[in-house]
C-alpha positions as CSV (number, residue, x, y, z in Angstrom):
1,M,18.8,-9.5,10.7
2,G,16.7,-6.5,11.4
3,H,12.9,-6.0,11.2
4,T,10.8,-8.5,9.3
5,F,7.9,-6.1,8.5
6,H,7.4,-2.9,6.7
7,I,4.7,-0.2,6.7
8,P,3.1,0.0,3.2
9,V,1.9,3.2,1.6
10,L,-1.2,4.5,3.3
11,G,-3.3,6.7,1.1
12,L,-1.7,9.9,-0.2
13,G,-1.1,11.7,3.1
14,Y,-1.2,9.2,5.9
15,S,2.3,7.9,5.3
16,V,3.8,10.9,3.4
17,D,6.3,11.5,6.1
18,T,6.3,8.2,8.0
19,P,10.0,7.5,7.2
20,L,10.8,10.6,9.3
21,K,9.2,8.9,12.2
22,V,10.5,5.3,11.9
23,A,13.4,5.0,9.5
24,R,16.0,5.8,12.1
25,Y,14.8,2.8,14.1
26,G,15.5,0.5,11.1
27,I,11.8,0.3,10.1
28,S,11.1,0.5,6.4
29,S,8.1,2.5,5.1
30,V,6.6,3.8,1.9
31,I,5.7,7.3,0.7
32,S,3.2,8.0,-2.1
33,I,4.6,10.3,-4.7
34,V,1.3,10.7,-6.7
35,D,0.4,14.2,-5.3
36,D,3.1,16.8,-5.9
37,E,1.1,19.5,-4.3
38,L,0.8,17.6,-1.0
39,I,4.6,16.8,-1.3
40,E,5.4,20.5,-1.8
41,R,3.4,21.5,1.2
42,M,5.0,18.8,3.4
43,R,8.4,20.0,2.2
44,E,7.5,23.5,3.4
45,F,6.3,22.1,6.7
46,H,9.5,20.2,7.4
47,T,11.8,22.8,6.0
48,I,10.6,25.6,8.2
49,K,12.3,24.0,11.2
50,K,15.7,23.7,9.5
51,E,16.4,26.2,6.7
52,E,14.7,28.6,4.2
53,F,12.0,27.1,2.1
54,V,12.3,27.9,-1.7
55,P,9.0,27.0,-3.4
56,I,8.8,25.3,-6.8
57,P,5.9,26.9,-8.6
58,K,3.8,25.2,-11.2
59,T,5.1,27.7,-13.8
60,E,8.6,26.1,-13.6
61,P,9.4,23.6,-16.3
62,D,9.1,20.0,-15.0
63,F,7.8,21.3,-11.7
64,R,6.2,18.0,-10.7
65,A,9.4,16.0,-10.9
66,K,11.4,18.8,-9.2
67,R,9.0,19.0,-6.3
68,I,9.2,15.2,-5.7
69,T,13.0,15.3,-6.0
70,A,13.3,18.2,-3.5
71,Y,11.0,16.6,-1.0
72,L,12.7,13.2,-1.2
73,N,16.1,14.9,-0.8
74,L,14.9,16.7,2.3
75,V,13.5,13.5,3.8
76,D,16.8,11.7,3.1
77,K,18.9,14.5,4.6
78,L,16.7,14.8,7.8
79,I,16.8,11.0,8.3
80,N,20.5,10.9,7.8
81,D,20.8,13.6,10.5
82,Q,18.5,11.7,12.8
83,F,20.4,8.5,12.3
84,E,23.8,10.0,12.9
85,K,22.5,11.5,16.2
86,L,21.0,8.2,17.2
87,K,24.3,6.4,16.5
88,N,26.1,8.8,18.9
89,D,23.5,8.5,21.7
90,P,24.7,6.9,24.9
91,F,23.4,3.4,25.7
92,E,21.2,4.7,28.5
93,E,17.5,4.0,29.3
94,G,15.2,6.1,27.2
95,S,17.8,7.0,24.5
96,D,17.0,6.6,20.8
97,I,19.8,4.0,20.3
98,C,18.4,1.8,23.0
99,R,14.9,2.2,21.5
100,Y,16.3,1.1,18.2
101,F,17.5,-2.2,19.7
102,E,14.5,-2.7,21.9
103,L,12.1,-2.5,18.9
104,L,13.9,-5.4,17.2
105,P,12.5,-8.9,17.2
106,D,14.1,-11.3,19.7
107,S,15.3,-13.5,16.7
108,S,17.5,-10.7,15.5
109,Q,21.2,-11.2,16.1
110,L,21.6,-7.5,16.7
111,K,18.9,-7.7,19.5
112,Q,20.7,-10.7,21.0
113,G,24.0,-8.8,20.9
114,Y,22.4,-5.8,22.5
115,D,20.9,-7.8,25.3
116,L,24.2,-9.5,26.0
117,M,26.0,-6.1,26.0
118,M,23.5,-4.6,28.4
119,D,23.9,-7.5,30.8
120,Y,27.7,-7.2,30.6
121,P,29.6,-5.9,33.6
122,D,30.5,-2.2,33.3
123,N,34.1,-2.3,32.1
124,S,36.2,-1.4,29.1
125,R,35.1,-4.4,27.0
126,K,31.5,-3.2,27.2
127,H,32.7,-0.1,25.2
128,I,34.0,-2.3,22.4
129,F,30.6,-4.1,22.2
130,E,28.9,-0.7,22.0
131,E,31.0,0.4,19.1
132,I,30.4,-2.8,17.2
133,L,26.6,-2.4,17.7
134,R,26.8,1.2,16.5
135,E,28.5,0.1,13.3
136,K,26.0,-2.7,12.6
137,I,22.8,-0.8,12.7
138,T,21.1,0.4,9.5
139,K,18.3,2.8,8.6
140,G,14.9,1.6,7.4
141,A,14.3,2.0,3.7
142,I,12.6,5.1,2.4
143,D,10.7,3.6,-0.5
144,V,8.2,5.4,-2.8
145,N,5.0,4.2,-4.5
146,I,3.1,5.1,-7.6
147,M,0.0,3.5,-9.1
148,S,1.5,2.9,-12.5
149,K,-1.8,3.4,-14.4
150,I,-2.4,6.8,-12.8
151,D,-0.5,8.4,-15.7
152,K,-2.5,11.5,-16.7
153,M,-1.4,13.2,-19.9
154,N,-0.6,16.9,-19.4
155,Y,-1.1,20.0,-21.6
156,D,0.2,23.5,-21.6
157,A,-2.0,26.7,-21.3
158,D,-2.7,26.6,-25.0
159,G,-3.9,23.0,-24.9
160,N,-0.8,21.5,-26.5
161,Y,0.2,18.0,-25.3
162,L,3.5,18.1,-23.3
163,G,4.7,14.7,-24.5
164,D,5.1,11.2,-23.1
165,D,8.0,12.3,-20.9
166,N,5.7,14.6,-18.9
167,T,2.8,12.4,-18.0
168,D,2.1,12.1,-14.3
169,A,3.6,8.7,-13.6
170,V,6.7,9.3,-15.7
171,A,7.4,12.6,-14.1
172,A,7.0,11.0,-10.6
173,V,9.5,8.3,-11.6
174,R,11.9,11.0,-12.8
175,G,11.5,12.9,-9.5
176,F,12.4,9.7,-7.6
177,V,15.4,8.8,-9.8
178,E,16.9,12.2,-9.6
179,S,16.7,12.2,-5.8
180,S,19.5,11.2,-3.5
181,L,17.6,8.2,-2.1
182,Q,19.1,4.8,-2.6
183,S,15.9,2.8,-2.2
184,S,13.0,1.2,-4.1
185,L,10.3,2.3,-6.5
186,I,7.1,0.3,-5.8
187,L,4.9,0.0,-8.8
188,S,1.3,-1.0,-8.1
189,A,-2.1,-1.3,-9.7
190,G,-1.1,-3.3,-12.8
191,M,1.3,-3.0,-15.7
192,N,2.0,0.1,-17.7
193,P,4.3,-0.9,-20.6
194,R,5.2,2.7,-21.5
195,L,6.1,3.6,-18.0
196,Y,8.1,0.3,-17.6
197,S,10.0,1.1,-20.7
198,Y,10.8,4.6,-19.4
199,L,12.7,3.0,-16.5
200,E,15.2,1.7,-19.0
201,T,16.4,5.3,-19.7
202,Y,17.9,5.6,-16.2
203,N,21.3,4.0,-15.3
204,D,20.4,3.9,-11.6
205,F,18.1,0.9,-12.3
206,F,21.1,-1.0,-13.8
207,P,23.9,-2.5,-11.7
208,D,27.1,-0.5,-11.3
209,E,30.6,-1.9,-11.6
210,N,30.1,-3.7,-8.2
211,G,26.8,-5.1,-9.2
212,K,24.9,-2.7,-6.9
213,L,21.5,-1.3,-7.8
214,H,21.2,2.3,-6.6
215,K,17.5,2.3,-7.4
216,K,15.5,-0.9,-7.1
217,I,12.1,-2.0,-8.5
218,I,9.4,-3.6,-6.4
219,L,6.2,-4.9,-7.8
220,K,3.0,-5.0,-5.8
221,V,1.1,-8.0,-7.2
222,S,-2.0,-10.0,-6.5
223,D,-1.0,-13.3,-8.0
224,Y,1.9,-15.4,-9.4
225,R,1.0,-15.2,-13.1
226,S,0.9,-11.4,-13.2
227,A,4.1,-11.1,-11.2
228,F,5.9,-13.4,-13.6
229,I,4.6,-11.6,-16.7
230,Q,5.6,-8.1,-15.5
231,A,9.0,-9.3,-14.2
232,K,9.8,-10.9,-17.6
233,F,8.9,-7.8,-19.4
234,L,11.3,-5.8,-17.2
235,A,14.0,-8.5,-17.2
236,K,14.1,-8.4,-21.1
237,K,15.1,-4.7,-20.7
238,G,17.8,-5.5,-18.2
239,L,15.6,-4.3,-15.3
240,W,15.6,-6.5,-12.2
241,V,12.5,-6.9,-9.9
242,S,14.1,-6.9,-6.4
243,E,10.9,-7.8,-4.6
244,F,7.4,-9.0,-5.1
245,R,4.9,-7.6,-2.6
246,V,1.9,-10.0,-2.7
247,E,-1.2,-8.2,-1.4
248,S,-4.6,-9.7,-0.7
249,G,-7.1,-8.8,-3.4
250,L,-9.8,-7.7,-1.0
251,N,-8.5,-7.9,2.6
252,C,-6.4,-4.8,2.3
253,G,-6.7,-1.0,2.5
254,G,-7.0,1.5,-0.3
255,H,-8.1,0.2,-3.7
256,A,-9.1,-3.4,-3.8
257,F,-8.1,-5.4,-6.9
258,A,-10.1,-8.6,-6.7
259,T,-8.6,-11.8,-8.3
260,D,-10.8,-14.3,-10.1
261,G,-11.5,-16.2,-6.9
262,Y,-7.8,-16.9,-6.2
263,L,-7.2,-16.7,-2.4
264,L,-4.0,-15.6,-0.6
265,G,-3.0,-19.0,0.7
266,P,-3.0,-20.8,-2.7
267,I,-1.3,-17.8,-4.3
268,L,1.5,-17.9,-1.8
269,E,1.7,-21.7,-2.2
270,E,2.3,-21.2,-5.9
271,F,5.0,-18.7,-5.3
272,K,6.6,-21.1,-2.8
273,Q,6.6,-24.0,-5.3
274,K,7.6,-22.0,-8.4
275,R,9.8,-19.3,-7.0
276,A,13.2,-20.9,-7.6
277,D,12.4,-21.7,-11.2
278,M,11.0,-18.2,-11.8
279,V,14.2,-16.6,-10.4
280,T,16.4,-18.9,-12.7
281,E,14.4,-17.9,-15.8
282,L,14.4,-14.2,-14.9
283,H,18.1,-14.2,-14.4
284,Q,18.7,-15.7,-17.8
285,L,16.6,-13.0,-19.5
286,Y,18.2,-10.3,-17.3
287,N,21.8,-11.3,-17.9
288,S,21.2,-11.6,-21.6
289,A,19.7,-8.1,-21.7
290,L,22.6,-6.7,-19.7
291,T,25.1,-8.4,-22.1
292,N,23.4,-6.8,-25.0
293,K,23.7,-3.4,-23.3
294,G,27.4,-4.0,-22.7
295,I,26.9,-4.2,-18.9
296,V,29.0,-6.7,-17.0
297,C,27.4,-7.9,-13.8
298,E,28.8,-11.0,-12.0
299,V,26.6,-10.4,-8.9
300,V,23.5,-12.6,-8.6
301,Q,20.7,-10.2,-7.8
302,K,18.4,-11.1,-4.9
303,Q,14.7,-11.3,-5.3
304,L,12.6,-11.0,-2.1
305,L,9.0,-12.0,-1.5
306,S,6.7,-10.3,1.0
307,V,3.0,-10.5,1.8
308,Q,0.5,-7.9,3.1
309,G,-3.2,-7.4,3.6
310,G,-5.2,-8.3,6.7
311,I,-2.5,-9.8,8.9
312,G,-3.5,-9.2,12.5
313,T,-1.7,-11.4,15.0
314,A,1.9,-12.5,15.7
315,M,0.9,-16.1,15.0
316,E,-0.4,-15.2,11.5
317,N,2.7,-13.1,10.9
318,S,5.2,-15.8,11.9
319,F,3.2,-18.5,10.0
320,L,3.3,-16.6,6.8
321,I,7.0,-16.1,7.1
322,E,7.9,-19.6,8.1
323,H,5.5,-21.7,6.0
324,Y,5.5,-19.8,2.8
325,E,9.2,-18.8,3.2
326,V,8.5,-15.1,2.6
327,D,11.1,-12.6,3.6
328,A,8.9,-10.0,5.3
329,T,5.3,-8.9,5.9
330,G,3.5,-5.6,5.5
331,W,1.4,-4.1,8.3
332,G,-0.6,-1.0,7.1
333,S,-4.0,-0.2,8.5
334,P,-3.2,-0.9,12.2
335,F,-0.6,1.8,12.1
336,L,-3.4,4.3,11.4
337,L,-4.0,4.0,15.1
338,V,-0.4,4.9,16.0
339,P,-0.3,8.8,15.9
340,E,3.5,9.0,16.2
341,V,3.8,7.1,12.9
342,T,0.9,8.3,10.6
343,N,-1.1,11.4,9.8
344,V,-4.6,10.8,11.1
345,D,-6.4,13.8,12.5
346,E,-7.9,13.7,16.0
347,D,-11.6,13.5,14.9
348,T,-11.0,10.6,12.4
349,L,-8.8,8.8,14.9
350,K,-11.6,9.0,17.5
351,H,-14.1,7.5,15.0
352,L,-11.6,4.7,14.0
353,T,-11.2,3.6,17.6
354,H,-14.9,3.2,18.1
355,A,-15.6,1.6,14.7
356,T,-17.1,-1.9,14.2
357,E,-16.9,-4.4,11.3
358,D,-19.9,-2.8,9.6
359,D,-18.1,0.6,9.4
360,F,-15.5,-0.8,7.0
361,Y,-16.9,-1.7,3.6
362,L,-16.0,-2.1,-0.1
363,S,-17.5,0.8,-2.1
364,D,-17.6,2.2,-5.7
365,S,-16.4,5.5,-4.3
366,S,-13.2,5.7,-6.3
367,P,-13.2,7.7,-9.6
368,L,-10.9,5.1,-11.0
369,G,-13.8,2.6,-11.3
370,V,-11.9,0.2,-9.0
371,L,-13.4,-1.1,-5.7
372,F,-12.3,1.1,-2.8
373,N,-12.1,0.3,0.9
374,N,-14.2,3.0,2.6
375,F,-15.1,4.0,6.2
376,R,-18.6,5.1,7.1
377,G,-17.4,7.5,9.8
378,S,-15.4,9.6,7.3
379,T,-16.3,13.3,7.0
380,I,-16.0,13.1,3.2
381,E,-18.9,10.6,3.1
382,K,-21.0,12.9,5.3
383,Q,-20.1,15.8,2.9
384,R,-21.1,13.7,-0.1
385,I,-24.5,13.1,1.4
386,H,-24.9,16.7,2.4
387,R,-24.2,17.9,-1.2
388,L,-26.7,15.4,-2.5
389,E,-29.4,16.8,-0.1
390,R,-28.6,20.3,-1.4
391,G,-29.0,19.2,-5.0
392,R,-25.3,19.8,-5.6
393,P,-23.7,16.3,-6.2
394,G,-20.0,15.9,-6.9
395,S,-16.9,17.8,-5.9
396,P,-14.9,20.7,-7.4
397,C,-12.1,19.2,-9.3
398,V,-8.9,21.1,-8.4
399,K,-6.0,18.7,-8.6
400,K,-7.2,16.6,-11.6
401,Y,-4.9,13.6,-10.8
402,L,-7.8,11.1,-11.5
403,V,-9.3,12.6,-14.7
404,T,-10.0,9.6,-16.9
405,N,-13.5,10.1,-18.5
406,T,-14.1,11.6,-22.0
407,E,-17.7,10.6,-22.3
408,F,-18.8,14.3,-22.5
409,T,-15.6,16.3,-23.0
410,E,-12.6,16.4,-25.3
411,H,-10.1,16.3,-22.4
412,P,-10.6,13.8,-19.6
413,I,-12.6,14.8,-16.5
414,C,-13.0,13.1,-13.1
415,T,-16.2,11.0,-12.4
416,A,-16.3,12.5,-8.9
417,S,-16.3,16.0,-10.2
418,R,-19.4,18.2,-10.1
419,E,-19.0,18.8,-13.9
420,Y,-19.2,15.1,-14.8
421,Q,-22.0,14.2,-12.3
422,H,-24.1,17.1,-13.6
423,L,-23.7,16.0,-17.2
424,K,-24.3,12.3,-16.4
425,I,-27.4,13.0,-14.4
426,N,-28.8,15.2,-17.2
427,Q,-28.2,12.2,-19.5
428,L,-29.9,9.8,-17.1
429,N,-32.9,12.1,-16.9
430,T,-33.5,11.6,-20.6
431,L,-33.6,7.8,-20.5
432,E,-37.1,7.4,-19.0
433,L,-36.1,4.5,-16.8
434,A,-38.2,2.7,-14.2
435,E,-37.9,4.3,-10.8
436,E,-35.8,1.4,-9.4
437,D,-33.4,1.4,-12.3
438,Y,-33.1,5.2,-12.1
439,E,-32.3,5.2,-8.4
440,E,-29.7,2.5,-8.9
441,Q,-27.9,4.4,-11.7
442,F,-28.2,7.7,-9.8
443,R,-26.5,6.1,-6.7
444,A,-23.7,4.7,-8.9
445,I,-23.1,8.2,-10.4
446,T,-23.1,10.1,-7.1
447,E,-21.2,7.6,-4.9
448,K,-17.9,8.8,-6.2
449,I,-15.8,11.0,-3.9
450,C,-12.8,13.3,-4.4
451,L,-9.8,11.2,-3.3
452,C,-7.2,13.8,-4.5
453,E,-8.2,16.2,-1.7
454,G,-9.8,13.7,0.7
455,L,-6.8,11.5,1.2
456,C,-4.6,14.6,1.9
457,S,-6.9,16.5,4.3
458,S,-6.0,14.5,7.4
459,A,-2.3,15.3,7.0
460,Y,-3.0,19.0,6.6
461,I,-5.4,19.1,9.6
462,K,-3.0,17.1,11.9
463,N,0.0,19.3,11.0
464,D,-2.1,22.5,11.2
465,I,-1.2,23.5,7.6
466,S,-4.7,23.7,6.1
467,K,-5.5,26.7,4.0
468,P,-8.4,29.0,5.2
469,K,-11.0,28.0,2.5
470,E,-9.6,24.5,1.8
471,N,-11.9,21.5,1.9
472,K,-11.3,19.8,5.2
473,A,-13.4,16.7,4.5
474,V,-11.3,13.6,5.2
475,A,-11.3,10.4,3.2
476,I,-9.7,7.4,4.7
477,C,-9.4,3.8,3.3
478,P,-8.4,1.3,6.0
479,G,-8.7,-2.4,5.4
480,P,-11.4,-4.3,7.3
481,N,-8.8,-5.7,9.6
482,L,-8.7,-2.4,11.5
483,A,-12.1,-3.2,13.0
484,Y,-10.4,-5.4,15.6
485,F,-8.0,-2.8,16.8
486,S,-9.9,-0.5,19.2
487,R,-7.7,2.1,20.7
488,I,-4.7,4.4,20.1
489,Y,-1.3,2.6,20.4
490,S,2.3,3.6,20.7
491,L,5.0,2.5,18.2
492,E,6.4,0.1,20.9
493,E,3.0,-1.5,21.5
494,M,2.3,-2.2,17.8
495,V,5.8,-3.5,17.1
496,K,5.6,-5.8,20.2
497,H,2.2,-7.0,19.0
498,I,3.7,-7.9,15.5
499,Y,6.5,-9.9,17.1
500,G,4.4,-11.6,19.7
501,K,5.7,-9.8,22.8
502,L,2.3,-8.3,23.4
503,D,-1.2,-9.2,22.3
504,L,-3.3,-6.2,21.5
505,L,-6.2,-8.4,20.4
506,D,-6.4,-10.5,23.5
507,K,-9.9,-11.9,24.0
508,I,-11.1,-10.2,20.8
509,K,-13.0,-12.5,18.5
510,R,-11.5,-12.2,15.1
511,P,-11.4,-14.6,12.1
512,H,-8.2,-15.9,10.8
513,V,-6.6,-13.8,8.0
514,F,-7.3,-16.5,5.5
515,I,-11.0,-17.0,6.6
516,K,-11.6,-13.2,6.6
517,E,-10.4,-12.9,3.0
518,L,-12.5,-16.0,2.0
519,D,-15.6,-14.4,3.4
520,L,-14.9,-11.1,1.7
521,Y,-14.6,-13.0,-1.6
522,I,-17.9,-14.9,-1.0
523,D,-19.6,-11.5,-0.3
524,Y,-18.0,-10.1,-3.4
525,L,-19.3,-13.0,-5.5
526,Q,-22.8,-12.6,-4.1
527,T,-22.9,-8.9,-4.8
528,D,-21.6,-9.4,-8.4
529,L,-24.2,-12.1,-9.0
530,Q,-27.0,-9.8,-7.8
531,A,-25.8,-7.0,-10.0
532,Q,-25.9,-9.3,-13.1
533,L,-29.2,-11.0,-12.5
534,K,-31.1,-8.9,-15.0
535,D,-28.9,-9.8,-17.9
536,L,-26.9,-12.8,-16.9
537,N,-25.5,-14.1,-20.2
538,D,-23.6,-17.3,-20.8
539,K,-20.2,-15.6,-20.7
540,K,-20.9,-14.0,-17.4
541,R,-22.4,-17.2,-16.0
542,K,-19.2,-19.1,-16.9
543,H,-17.1,-16.5,-15.3
544,L,-19.1,-16.5,-12.0
545,T,-19.1,-20.3,-12.0
546,K,-15.3,-20.4,-12.5
547,F,-15.0,-17.8,-9.7
548,K,-17.1,-19.9,-7.3
549,N,-15.2,-23.2,-8.2
550,Q,-11.9,-21.4,-7.5
551,L,-13.2,-20.5,-4.1
552,H,-14.1,-24.1,-3.4
553,E,-10.6,-25.1,-4.4
554,G,-9.3,-22.6,-2.0
555,I,-11.4,-24.0,0.8
556,A,-10.1,-27.5,0.0
557,Y,-6.5,-26.2,0.2
558,Y,-7.2,-24.5,3.6
559,K,-8.7,-27.7,5.0
560,E,-5.6,-29.6,4.1
561,L,-3.3,-26.8,5.3
562,F,-5.0,-26.4,8.7
563,A,-4.9,-30.2,9.3
564,E,-1.2,-30.2,8.7
565,Q,-0.2,-27.0,10.5
566,F,-2.4,-26.9,13.5
567,A,-2.6,-30.6,14.4
568,Q,-0.8,-29.7,17.7
569,S,-3.8,-27.7,18.9
570,A,-7.1,-29.5,18.7
571,E,-9.0,-26.5,19.9
572,T,-7.5,-24.2,17.3
573,M,-8.0,-26.8,14.6
574,Q,-11.7,-27.2,15.5
575,E,-12.3,-23.5,15.5
576,L,-10.7,-23.0,12.1
577,Y,-12.7,-26.0,10.7
578,N,-15.9,-24.5,12.1
579,E,-15.2,-21.2,10.4
580,L,-14.2,-22.8,7.1
581,T,-17.4,-25.0,7.2
582,A,-19.6,-22.0,7.8
583,S,-17.9,-20.2,4.8
584,E,-18.2,-23.3,2.7
585,N,-21.9,-23.6,3.4
586,K,-22.5,-20.0,2.6
587,L,-20.6,-20.4,-0.7
588,S,-22.5,-23.6,-1.6
589,A,-25.8,-21.8,-1.0
590,I,-25.0,-19.3,-3.9
591,V,-26.8,-20.6,-7.0
592,I,-25.5,-19.4,-10.3
């Protein structure tokens, strides 16, 4: 057994080359393949050191897919080179191969074997142990992520639609499939039936003669029901979901997809209780579909379960793995404070280390119309306010990845763009609203920020590849959990913290991961209720009441869970009960 955690995708640019920094140590991480321009520039950055860079211009047919393939091939090649070098390192203090083993959890058999070997007397048998260990080590996965619903339709210079095979998400999938990587495609942000059906056109997602999947599918999900629905849709096509990554609806980084009051603990409990039956049913659908396609597969495919979002201590990490029987956890936002792993520019890094809980907040900043975890210290937020003060709200729309609105135009435009905000404010000015209503709608229009450029800027600044007149305003989207980490850390420190060998949050008051999420949901309910007060109809009232009742059910579940799991520590038990009671009282005080 190797590492029991992975590093999820972090924005567009923050983890775009993270595998180059951690994969050789057996740590898995995820690259976003949404932005082909960012990918092309990072390919140039990493190619310069090795061989001639041959650009792929936008005039080339299928340029988006080709750029993604070229970058992933380069990353794969560089990591293979790194790994071969590591395997041939001497077992000496400070060598990469020793670092590989020292980063492993103590529960790992490889780590135990390494410790025994290092304590072994220096003789010929030690050399045999060394060779066995060299053969047993594996690279971390180089997985890729796309938000499945970011699937912009594309047109040629004459305005002709380029077809369903050339939409953004489909082209990104093609870029991954045609690369040399043998890893996973992580699909997030909901179901896209057309995209899911497109996966069926590639043999790499089907088992070979030995039952091996050369390309795997991972679904990032927020609850059991949606996971099962999506997995069944794919299984009927002969496509196997190799892993579900359960992410907290609100206690996460990036876009926040709130559930209808369903909390992480009860969601994981449902997976735990129903997982075996789900796998059995999915295998029946999967095998039937493979038979219909003439594919013989006698191998029983594995289906892993992992969880991420707001995990902050080794105790929480091990509890989630042991109690809910998950296979791994995801640690994202804390790695933003590990410069050797992620692309955070120096100025943003400094602001993050001094940030407090109030600096991390849920916003309506995303052009997608989905709640977005924002950071008050970001330079893009300062730029947004400055543009407002100058009477020039909105951003120039250069990349157009998030164009979704057709309210004023034939082709979609972005709600963060200067064009859209100008048109929308002009419309607002004709409505003759009361001042309070006008200000509320004006804020809603102008709160949107350009994520396409903002989430890449930090990578450009840190690697010194910004263009002269390029917008250098940085957008960053950490989860609220980052508030409790208050300095820059090394990779060793963060990994030791995850595995309980070091406590980076010693003496820092921080709510339990479940309590924090609960409080975020209570705040969310309160905000939603306030927004609906003027026109609270029966349908909305029923929805809010159901939401509140679901949170009460979650609290009841946690009371029972904590009583069972933490009975050995009266002090811990009392502290958790006090936090739960405070949250329950706050929830009860909300009147719908």
